[in-house]
C-alpha positions as CSV (number, residue, x, y, z in Angstrom):
1,M,60.3,-15.1,-189.2
2,I,60.9,-18.8,-189.2
3,K,60.7,-20.2,-185.9
4,V,63.3,-23.1,-185.0
5,I,64.0,-26.0,-182.3
6,M,67.7,-26.1,-181.8
7,N,68.5,-29.3,-180.9
8,G,72.2,-29.1,-179.8
9,C,71.3,-26.1,-179.1
10,N,74.5,-25.5,-176.5
11,G,77.4,-27.1,-178.5
12,R,79.1,-25.5,-181.1
13,M,77.4,-25.5,-184.2
14,G,74.6,-24.7,-182.3
15,Q,76.2,-20.6,-181.1
16,V,76.9,-20.3,-184.3
17,I,73.4,-20.7,-185.5
18,G,72.0,-19.1,-183.0
19,K,74.1,-15.9,-183.8
20,L,73.1,-16.2,-188.1
21,V,69.1,-16.9,-188.0
22,K,67.9,-13.4,-187.6
23,E,70.1,-11.9,-190.0
24,N,68.4,-14.8,-192.3
25,G,64.4,-14.4,-191.6
26,C,64.1,-17.6,-188.8
27,E,64.3,-17.4,-185.2
28,I,65.6,-20.4,-182.4
29,V,62.1,-20.4,-180.7
30,A,63.9,-23.0,-178.1
31,G,67.2,-25.0,-177.3
32,I,67.5,-28.6,-175.9
33,D,70.7,-29.1,-175.0
34,K,71.5,-31.9,-171.2
35,F,74.1,-29.8,-171.3
36,P,73.6,-26.3,-169.5
37,G,75.9,-23.3,-169.9
38,N,75.1,-20.7,-172.6
39,D,73.0,-17.4,-171.4
40,N,70.7,-18.5,-174.3
41,K,67.9,-15.8,-175.0
42,F,65.4,-18.4,-175.3
43,Q,63.0,-21.1,-174.0
44,M,65.6,-24.3,-172.5
45,F,65.1,-27.6,-172.3
46,D,67.5,-30.8,-171.1
47,S,64.9,-33.5,-173.7
48,I,63.1,-32.7,-177.1
49,E,60.2,-34.6,-174.8
50,K,59.3,-31.7,-173.0
51,C,59.5,-28.7,-175.4
52,N,56.3,-27.7,-175.9
53,I,56.8,-24.3,-177.7
54,P,55.0,-24.2,-181.2
55,A,57.2,-23.9,-184.5
56,D,58.3,-24.8,-188.7
57,V,60.8,-26.6,-188.1
58,I,64.5,-28.7,-186.2
59,I,67.2,-28.4,-187.3
60,D,69.9,-30.8,-185.0
61,F,73.0,-30.6,-184.4
62,S,73.4,-32.8,-181.3
63,N,74.5,-36.9,-181.1
64,P,73.7,-39.8,-182.8
65,S,71.9,-41.2,-178.4
66,A,69.4,-38.1,-179.5
67,F,68.0,-40.5,-182.4
68,D,65.5,-41.7,-180.9
69,G,63.5,-39.4,-179.0
70,L,64.5,-36.5,-182.0
71,T,62.5,-38.5,-184.9
72,A,59.8,-39.6,-182.4
73,Y,59.1,-35.5,-181.9
74,A,59.2,-34.3,-185.3
75,V,56.7,-37.4,-186.7
76,K,53.9,-36.4,-183.4
77,N,54.1,-32.8,-184.5
78,D,54.9,-32.9,-187.8
79,L,57.6,-30.5,-187.6
80,P,60.3,-30.5,-190.7
81,L,63.6,-31.9,-189.3
82,V,67.0,-30.8,-190.6
83,L,69.2,-33.1,-189.2
84,C,72.9,-32.5,-189.3
85,T,74.5,-35.1,-187.0
86,T,76.8,-37.4,-188.1
87,G,78.2,-40.8,-187.0
88,L,74.7,-42.1,-187.0
89,S,73.9,-46.3,-187.0
90,E,73.5,-48.4,-190.5
91,E,69.7,-48.9,-188.4
92,Q,69.6,-45.4,-187.3
93,I,69.9,-44.5,-190.9
94,T,67.7,-47.0,-192.5
95,K,64.7,-46.1,-190.7
96,L,65.7,-43.2,-191.9
97,K,64.7,-43.3,-195.0
98,N,62.4,-46.7,-194.7
99,E,60.0,-45.0,-191.6
100,I,60.4,-41.3,-190.7
101,S,60.6,-40.4,-194.0
102,L,57.7,-41.4,-194.9
103,K,55.7,-39.2,-192.3
104,I,57.6,-36.3,-192.6
105,P,60.4,-34.0,-194.6
106,V,63.9,-34.5,-193.7
107,F,66.9,-33.1,-195.3
108,Q,70.3,-34.8,-194.1
109,S,73.4,-34.1,-195.0
110,A,76.9,-35.2,-193.6
111,N,78.0,-32.2,-194.4
112,M,76.3,-29.0,-194.9
113,S,79.4,-26.6,-196.3
114,L,78.4,-25.5,-199.9
115,G,82.5,-25.9,-201.2
116,V,82.1,-29.6,-199.4
117,N,79.6,-30.7,-201.9
118,L,81.4,-29.2,-204.9
119,L,84.4,-30.9,-203.9
120,V,82.0,-34.0,-203.7
121,D,80.7,-33.1,-207.4
122,L,84.4,-33.1,-209.1
123,V,85.7,-35.6,-207.4
124,K,83.1,-38.1,-209.0
125,R,84.2,-36.7,-212.4
126,A,88.0,-37.4,-211.2
127,A,87.5,-40.7,-210.6
128,K,85.4,-41.8,-213.8
129,F,88.3,-39.9,-215.8
130,L,91.2,-41.2,-213.6
131,E,89.9,-44.6,-213.4
132,G,92.4,-47.6,-213.3
133,N,95.7,-45.5,-213.1
134,F,95.3,-43.9,-210.0
135,D,94.9,-45.1,-206.0
136,I,92.8,-43.1,-204.4
137,E,92.9,-41.3,-200.3
138,I,91.1,-39.7,-198.8
139,I,92.6,-37.9,-195.4
140,E,90.7,-36.0,-193.1
141,K,90.9,-33.4,-190.7
142,H,89.3,-32.6,-187.9
143,H,89.5,-31.1,-184.0
144,N,90.1,-32.7,-180.8
145,Q,86.5,-32.6,-179.2
146,K,85.3,-34.4,-182.8
147,I,83.6,-38.3,-181.7
148,D,83.5,-40.1,-185.3
149,A,86.1,-41.1,-187.2
150,P,86.4,-41.5,-189.8
151,S,84.3,-38.0,-190.6
152,G,80.8,-38.7,-191.7
153,T,81.9,-36.4,-194.8
154,A,85.2,-39.1,-195.5
155,L,82.8,-41.5,-196.0
156,L,79.9,-39.9,-198.1
157,I,83.1,-38.8,-200.2
158,A,84.4,-42.6,-200.4
159,D,80.8,-43.9,-200.9
160,E,80.0,-41.3,-204.3
161,I,83.6,-41.8,-205.4
162,N,82.0,-45.5,-205.2
163,S,79.4,-45.2,-206.9
164,T,81.1,-43.9,-210.0
165,L,83.1,-47.1,-210.7
166,K,83.2,-49.9,-212.0
167,E,85.1,-51.9,-209.8
168,P,83.7,-51.6,-206.2
169,C,86.3,-51.2,-203.5
170,E,87.5,-51.9,-200.8
171,Y,87.8,-48.9,-197.9
172,V,90.8,-49.3,-195.9
173,Y,90.7,-47.5,-192.9
174,D,94.5,-46.1,-191.7
175,R,97.2,-49.2,-192.7
176,H,99.2,-49.7,-189.1
177,D,97.9,-52.9,-189.1
178,K,98.4,-54.9,-193.1
179,T,102.2,-56.0,-194.0
180,E,100.6,-56.2,-197.7
181,K,100.8,-53.9,-200.7
182,R,98.1,-51.6,-201.4
183,G,95.3,-53.8,-203.8
184,K,93.7,-51.5,-206.5
185,T,90.4,-51.2,-206.2
186,E,91.2,-50.0,-202.6
187,I,90.4,-46.3,-200.9
188,G,92.3,-45.5,-198.1
189,I,91.0,-43.1,-195.7
190,H,92.6,-41.3,-192.8
191,S,91.4,-39.9,-189.5
192,I,93.8,-37.1,-187.5
193,R,92.1,-34.8,-184.5
194,G,93.7,-32.0,-183.2
195,G,93.8,-29.0,-182.1
196,T,90.4,-26.6,-183.1
197,I,91.2,-27.5,-187.0
198,V,87.0,-26.8,-188.3
199,G,87.5,-30.0,-191.0
200,E,89.8,-30.1,-194.0
201,H,89.4,-33.0,-196.5
202,S,91.1,-33.6,-199.2
203,V,91.5,-36.7,-201.7
204,L,93.9,-37.7,-203.4
205,F,94.5,-39.6,-206.8
206,A,98.0,-41.0,-207.4
207,G,98.6,-42.3,-210.3
208,Y,102.6,-43.2,-212.4
209,N,104.6,-40.2,-211.3
210,E,101.9,-37.5,-210.9
211,V,98.7,-36.8,-208.3
212,V,95.6,-34.6,-208.1
213,E,94.3,-33.4,-204.8
214,I,91.1,-32.2,-205.3
215,S,90.5,-30.8,-201.3
216,H,88.6,-28.2,-198.4
217,S,89.0,-26.6,-195.5
218,A,86.6,-25.1,-193.6
219,A,88.1,-21.9,-191.9
220,S,84.8,-21.1,-189.6
221,R,82.2,-22.9,-189.0
222,E,79.7,-20.3,-189.8
223,V,79.6,-22.4,-193.8
224,F,78.1,-25.3,-191.5
225,A,75.5,-23.0,-190.2
226,T,74.4,-21.1,-193.1
227,G,73.7,-24.2,-194.9
228,A,71.8,-25.6,-192.4
229,I,69.6,-22.5,-191.9
230,R,69.1,-22.5,-196.0
231,A,67.9,-26.1,-195.1
232,A,65.6,-25.1,-192.6
233,K,64.5,-22.8,-194.7
234,Y,64.5,-25.6,-197.8
235,L,62.5,-27.4,-196.1
236,L,59.3,-26.3,-195.0
237,D,56.8,-26.5,-198.4
238,K,58.1,-29.9,-198.6
239,K,56.3,-32.8,-199.2
240,P,57.5,-36.3,-196.8
241,G,61.0,-37.5,-198.3
242,M,64.7,-38.0,-197.8
243,Y,66.2,-34.3,-199.0
244,S,70.2,-33.5,-199.4
245,M,72.6,-31.3,-200.6
246,N,72.3,-32.0,-204.1
247,D,68.4,-31.8,-204.0
248,M,68.8,-28.6,-202.6
249,L,71.3,-27.5,-205.3
250,N,69.5,-28.2,-208.6
251,G,66.2,-27.2,-206.9
252,K,63.8,-30.0,-206.2
253,V,60.9,-29.4,-205.7
C-alpha cells in the first residue's frame, strides 16, 4: 500500500481523494490542513512542518501560499511531490523547475483530468491547421469558490496553442477596457465564476461563416482525484525532475 501525505486534506479535492485512495492501492497516512473540520481517519497536522509520519509521496491540492513550506518539507524528506495547486507565481514555477525538481521528482499539471489533456492535444492540432484564418477564444467556467482567474487550465491551453503557431499571440483577458477591433494575433481568455460548476473549458475557432468549438466538461471532481492518484503512483520510481500529464500518458521513464 502506497503511503500518501495529503496536503489540503479538508478541501474539496482532498476529501474526494480520501474516498478514492484505497481502491487505487494507496492510503492517506497523514493530512495537512490549517482549517479543521472533517472527521478524517488519519492523523492531522495544521502545517506540514509538524508532520512526522513516514510516507512515500505527497499529493498537494491546497494554495500557492503553502508552496515554500511544502517544497522544503518534500526536499528535506526526499519525497516525490504531486503538485496540483493552481495559481502559482512565475517565481514559484521558476523555483520548481530550476531548484526543487533537481532534488526530487515533481509532477505538476494545471489539470489532472485525462479528458482535458486530450482537449489540449486536439486544440493544438486545430490551431496549427486553422492558423491565419480563425480567431481563437478560450472560455472557462468554475464554481464561485475558485480563487484564481483565469484558471491554470485556460492558461495551459493558451500556452500550448501559442507554442504551435508561427506568429506568437497576445493574451487578452476579457474585453471591457478595449475600444478597438480584435487583433489577428490575439487569444481571448474569459472567466466565469458561479454556483457549483466543477470545471468547463471551451476553445472557439471563429472563422468566416463557420465556428469550430472544442470543449470539455467535468461532471465530478473524481476525474481530477483519479488523475492525481495515478500521478502519485507514477512518480514512485522516478528520478528527480519535472514530470507532466503528457509524460505519464506517454510512459516517460
